[in-house]
N, C-alpha and C positions, 0 to 999 in steps of 0.2 A: 059829331067828337068825342063826346062824353062818354058813348058805348065803344068808340075806341081805345079813348084809354083806358076803361074797364079791362076792357080781353085783353090789353097788354099787360096789365098790372098781373091780371091773373094767369097770364104765362110766365110772366117772372117771379112769381110766388112757387109755382110747378116747379120751376128752373131749380129756384132755392131749395125747396121742399126735396128733389131729388139729391141735391148735392149733401145734405147735411144727413140723407139717409145713406147715402155711402160712405159718410166719413165715420158715423155711428157703427156702420158694418165693418169696416174697417178697424175701427178701434177696437170691436168687439173680440173680432178673428183674431188678431196679432197681438192681444195683451198692450202692456205697456212697456212692450220694448218699441225703443225710439227709431231703431234703425229698419224698421220694416220687414223684417223676417220673420218667419214663422218660430212658436216654440221648439218644434222639433229641430227646426234648422239650426237654431240655438243651440240647441244642446249637443247638437253634433259635432257644431263646431267646436264647441268646450271640450268635448271628450276627444276629438281629434287635436287638440291643441296641447291638451296633457299627455294623449300618446305620445305624440311628437316630442315633448321634454322628457318623458322618461326614457324613450329610445336614444334621445341625444346623452343622456346621464348614463346609461347601460353600454353605448357604444365609447364614451368618454374611459369609464371602469375599466372597460376589456382591452382598451387600445394601452390605458396606464400598465395593467396587470401583464398585457405580453410585453411591453415593453420592460419590464423589471424582470419578468422572467429570461427573456432575452440577455441581458445585462449579467444577469447571475449564469446563465449558461456559458458566457464568454468569460466568466473569472473562471470557471471550473474548467473550462477547455484550457484555457491559458495556463492555470495551474498544474492540470495534468500533463498538458504538453511539455512543461519543464519538466516534470520529472524524464520525459523521453528525449530528452537532448542527449546527443551523443559523448560517453564519458571521455575523459583525456586517456589514451593509451597507457597502458599500464607499460612502465621501463622493463627492458629485456633483463635487467638483472632481476626481476622479481620471479621469470622462467627459468631460473638456474637448474639445470640437470638434478634427477632424483637425488635430494640429501640423502646422507645416511641417519638413521635415525640412532642417537649415541645415548647413554646412560648418564644419569643426573642424579644430585641427590635428592633423597628421600625416595626414590626408583624402590622396591620392592622386588626385589629378585629370586629365582631360585636355582640355584646350583646343581647337578646332577650327575652321579659319576654310572656309568654303566656298569663299570667293573667293581665298584665298591659302593652298593646303594647304602650302607650305613653312615657312608660320610656325607648325604646328601644333606643340603640343607636350603633353609628359605630365611632371607632376613632384608633388612631395609639398609639402604645405602645410606652410610653416617655422613652428618653436613661437612667433616672435613672430605669428603669424596670416597671413601675408603670402607670394605666389607671383613668381617674377620672371618678365614675360613676352617676348616681342621686339618692341621699338621701344616701348613704354610703359613699360618697367621694373617695379618693384615694386608691388605692387596687394594692397592687403587684400582677405582673403576670409574668413575666420574670422566666424562668426555669420548671414553672407549665405543665403539660400534659392540654389539652384541658378539658379532663373530671374532672380530678380535680380541676381547676380552675370554673368549672361549678358547681360542689359541694358545695367548697368553698362560691359561691356567693348564692347560694341557701339558704345555713345557714345563711349567714349574712342578705338575704333580708327575711326571714321567721317572724321576726316580724315585718316588714313592711306590708306585703302584704299575700293576703287568699290564694291566687295560686302562692308561690314563686318558680315555673320552672322556671330557667332559660337556654338559650341555647346558646355556644359561639360558633361562627365558624371564621376561619381566612378566610380574604377575599384578603389579598395579603400577602403574608410571605416575610419578608426581608432576611430570611436566605435560601439557595438555594444549589445547586450544580452547575459546570460549565462544560459542554459538546460541546465537541469539536471534529475537527478530520473529518472521513467519515461518517458523519450525516447527514441528509435532511437539520435539520435546528438548526444549532449551536447556544449554545446560555445557558444562565441562568434557571434552572428550579426550579421552589419554592417549596420548602422541606417542604410541611405543611402536609403531612402524612406519615408515615412509606412508605420507597421506594427502589427497589433493584436498583443494577446497570444497568442492563437490561430494568427494566422500565423506568430510567432515560434515555437511549436512544430510546426507543419508543416514550418516550415524547417530542423526538427532531424529531421525524417521521422515524424514525428505521435506519437502514444501508442505505448507497449509494451504487452502484456496484461494486465500489471500494473496499468496505472495505473489511477487514481482521479479522472478529469475533471473531477469534484466539487469537487475540492481541490488545486486550483492556485493556488501561492503566488507574487504579485510582493512583492519589496521594493525600496523606492524610495530612495533621499535625495532629501529635501527640505529643503532651509534647514538642513542638516547631522546633519538627525535622520533616522532610516531609520523609512519608514512601510511595514508590513505589511497587503497588501490581501489576501482569499483571494476565487477568481473560482470559478466554478459552469460550466464550457465544454459539459457537457451538454447545454444550454437552446441554443448554436447548433450544436451538433453535430444534434441532433436536430430543428432547424426552429423552435425556440421565439423567442418574439420576447425578445430582450437588446440591451444595448447594449453597445457596439463598446469594450472598452480599450484604446486606445492607450500603446505603450509607450514611454518616455524613455531617453534615452543611459544608460547603465550600471545598467538595471534588471537584477533578477535572477530570474529566472522558475525555481519548483522544483514539478516536479510530483510527488506526495505516491502514494505506493502503497496501491493497495486493500487494504483490511482481509479482503477473500474471496477 
């Protein structure tokens, strides 16, 4: 009986020692990680979690940036398309038949006599609308066309000259139109002949590379009120059929900048 008890106790001790060795081995191999995983696995898991958080922040930032860029793009497109809306049609009276250029106060004119060059004169039309000419004295010139004024002078000089042919030319026109915006040489254009809005732009060197020929604004004073017309000059530039818009004295032409 005692031998059996002794053998049983010996077996129990061996089992206990084996269990203790296993626990010590596990403690030594696993370190202090109570989760029961190796340090390599723990480091890998931490790296994965850190990478995951970084990727989430990057994705969130990219999404926010794309949303902001899209919003800005929509604003730009909306603004750009706003300038491309069809302009109100130009009234028919703005396309009246080719007007005759008339003389105005401040115009400097030259009067030449083919049969009597010694009578040639160049002078400015006075504020009262008259010019003072040799032999016949003061003559009213304002509001008359060049050809009409020439005919009138020829009739007045007929009793005094064997060859009463008279030529009148405008050396410097006081009246003009003002061109601004996206043209190469903005400024005042003398209106010494019938001129279209497109011709006035070309007198200023033409459009810049930033110009929008579809948005050319003409401001005109009519009856004490400013009238605003929007012209599409692309039609004329590319050969499409379009009505000619003739400018009037003191018109203001503004070429808008392209939104693109």
